[in-house]
N, C-alpha and C positions, 0 to 999 in steps of 0.2 A: 535332909534327904537329898537338897541340891549342893549342899558342900560335900557329900560323898559323889553326888555324881560329876563336880567339876572334877575332883580328887581322880575316878576314874578315868575322865577324859584326861586330864595333865599327865598321867601314868601312860595311858595309851599313845597321846601324843610322841614320848618320850621315846617310848618302846620302837615307834615307827621313825621317828628321826635315828633312833640308835640302829635300826635295820639299813635306813638311807644309806647311814653315812658307813655300815659293816660294806655293803653291797656295790660303795662308790668305785668304779671303775679306775685302770688306770688313766693319768695323765697324758696327754696327746705322747708317743714315743719319742726317742729323739730322732733327728733325720737321720739316710741310711748313705751312705757316702764312703768312697774309694781313699781313707785316710788313714794313716800310720801312727795316729796318736789312740787307738780305742787301746783301754787295758784289756790284756790278755790273761786269761786263768788258766794253768794247766792241770790237767788231771791226770793222774797216774795211774797203772793197772794192779791188778790182782800182783801181792807180792809171796811168790813162796816162803822166802822166810820171814822176819820178823817187821821189814818196811823197806822204804826208798829214803835215799838223801835227796830231799826235791831237788836241791841245787843242782847236784851233780846231775840227777836224773835228766832235766832239759835244758844243762848248760847246753848242747850244742843248737837247739835250735833258737835259744835266747840270744847265742852268739850270731845267728845269722840276722836272726830279727833287727839286731844291732849295727849290726854289717851293713844294712839296705836302710835303713835311716829310721827303724822303729822309733816310735819316742815316749809309746804309752807304757803303764804300769807292764811290766813282767812278773806276774805273780803266781805262785803253786798251791794249790790246796792239795792238805792229806790227811788219807784218814784213816789210819793205823796208828797205835801208841808206839810203835817202832818205828816211824817216820822219823826224818830230822829232819832241819834250816827248810821245812815250811812257810811260806806267808800264812796260810792260815791253816794251822792244827788241828788234830781232832783227835781224840782217845778209843779210837776203835781197833776190832781185831776181824778176823779171815770170818766171827760166825758174827758177824753184823750184818744185816741185812741191806740189800746195796740201795735196796728203796730210803732205808736210813742215812745212808752216807748222800744219798742224793737230798734227801731232805736237810743238811747241814749243805750242802753248797748253795741250794736255793735259798737259805737264810744269808749266806755269806754275798750269793750276788745282788741280793735282793738289800742287804742291810747298808753293803760298801756304796752300791752303784745305782741300782736301780730306783729306791727310792729317794735317791737324789737326782734323777734325771739324768744318769750315766746310764749309757749301754757297754756291755762287753761282749770279748771274742770268747771263746772256749774252745781250746785243743787236747783233745784226750786222747790217751795211751791204752788199746786194750779195753780191761774191762770199766777206763774209764769214760768211754762212750755209753757204755749202758748207764754208768754215774748219769752223766748230763742227759741223757735221755729219759731217763726216769723224773728228773728234776724238773724237766720243760713238761713233761704230760702231766705231773701230781699239777702243777700251778694251772695249766690250760684250762685242766681239767675240773681246780675250782676247791681241791681236795680241803678239807677241814684243817685247819693249822698252818696249812702252807702258807708261803707268801701270797700277797695278794694278784702280781703280775712281777714280771722280770722283762729286760731288755737286752736281750744277745741276741748281737746282729749277726755272728755266724759261727759256727761248729763246725769243728774238723776234729774227725775218728781215724785213728789211724792202728789199724789193725783188729779195730775192734769185731768180737764174736756178736752180731746182732743176731743173728741165727746159731748162737750157742754154740760151744767149744764140748767138742768130743773128749777132749783130753782133762776136762772139769770131771769126768764119771772118774778120773784115779783119786781123786781127795774132796768126792763128795759126802763118802762115809765120816768124814771129818769136819769138814767147814761147809756151813750155810752158805756162802757165796759160790761154790763151788756147784753146787745141787742149784741154786738158781741160773749157774750160766751151762746149765747141761741141755740140750737142745730140747725141745717141747715140754720143761717145766712150766709151773704154774706161772715164776716170772714174769717169762713170755708172754704169756695169755694174756697179764696185766699191762704190758706195753703196747701189743697190738689191740686194744679197745677200740681205737680210731678207724680203725676198720683197712681198706686195702685201697693205694693209689694204681699207678701204673705199671704195668704190668705183673700188677697182684700181689705185689709188697706191699709190706707193711708200710702205713701211712708214719710220718713221724712228727712229733710236735713240734711248735713254735711260739714263740715269746709276745709279747704284746707287740712287739714293733714288727713281726715278722721274724724266722731265722732262714739262711742261709746255709743249708747242709752241702760238706762235702765228705766221702765216704771214702776209704782205701783198702786195699787187699794186693796179697802177694799169693801166685802159687808156689811161693818157695818159701813160705813163712811153716815155720816149723809148730807153731800153737793154734792161729786161726785156719780153717778153710778158708778158701779166695773167695768160693759162694758166700760164705758166711757174714765174710766181711762187709758185700756189697748188697747184701739182700735188703733194702730198705728201697723205699720210694725216696732217695736224695736229691734234692739238684744236682748235684752232681758225685760221678762214681768212677773213679779208677785203679784200676788192676791193675799189677805188674806181672809180667813174665819174662823171665829171660831168655826162653825157649825159643822166644817168637823173632827175636831181633840176632844180629851180629858185630860182633864187635863196642858192646856196651860192658856194663860191669855186672857181676855174679849178681843172683837174683836175692830178692830182699827177703831175709827173715822175721822174726818177730820183731828184736830190739832196731833191728835197722830203720826201721821207719822215723825213728828220735834220734838218730846217731849220722844219718850217710849225710852230705852237704855237697859234696861233690862227685862229678863224674854224674855218667849216662847213664840213665835204666831205662829198661824197654815195658810201653807201658802204652794203658788204649783207653778212653775217658770217653764217658757218658753223659751229656749234660742232658737236661729236661727236654723234653720235647727235642729232642732229635736221636741218632741211632752210636752206639758204638762205634770209635773212629779205630781206623786199624793201627797195629800195634808200633810204633816208632821209638829210638830216643830217645828223650827228652833227661830233663835236668833233674836233680838227684829230690830226694823224697821231702826233704827239709825245703827246701828251696820250691818245692810244690805248696807245701804248706805254708810257707811264708805267701804265695799267691793266693791263697786261697782265703786268708783273713784280710787281705790288704786288695782284693779283686772283687763283689760279689756275685759279680755276674758271670764270671766263668771259673775254673777249679783252674 
């Protein structure tokens, strides 16, 4: 009996140790700072056709970052089988759940960076903003099977439909991702489980080191409504509206956020704890993206 009791005690101890190890929290995260050596992972949006050439899709943003002295890795995340020239490719399609894509992104960040004590920034266009939002949410909530922690210092979403895209109704009968992006879908209910913050807007998830969120929208966007792009409790919210200024460039359409590097565009900014600034002419959206990933204290 003593031998059986000892064996049971040993098994119990092993199981307890295993549970402790499994529940081990993230190590102290890397320090935050205004540096130009963070790796950046770019996440594209929904593809109306087979996929994207990731390198071409993000060429303007990458060139602008390098021109401004960015030394960190510039990596692209692809999630369609039709994507080409992506640093981290995956073989999904438009019926692959956004949560599944987010799980793949979370694994990429953890395996290549967080598990090695390295932090990253994420820049996401359109539906890509929902991908990183889901990734951070599921890791923060400890969803079984997801990485134990992530280190994501900054996230910038460009024209992402945080409150849904009504145009998604046109393809909802064909594709799961369109159904998930439709306003009021169960997918958005899952994203909003953290409750609401300032102004009653949905609270955004953060990584183990904290995450500074910048979200953007445009009144001239032909895909994402100006309200949907910024209807979250982000640290920094930017709205473009050409009609509010004179002498600037034309208004920004959906794809302009990742291509317009030069010129002056009419924008207003809302930093956490403050009010909206007046609309003024400021640098192009690609330059604003550079500023957002470089300086976490301001958009």
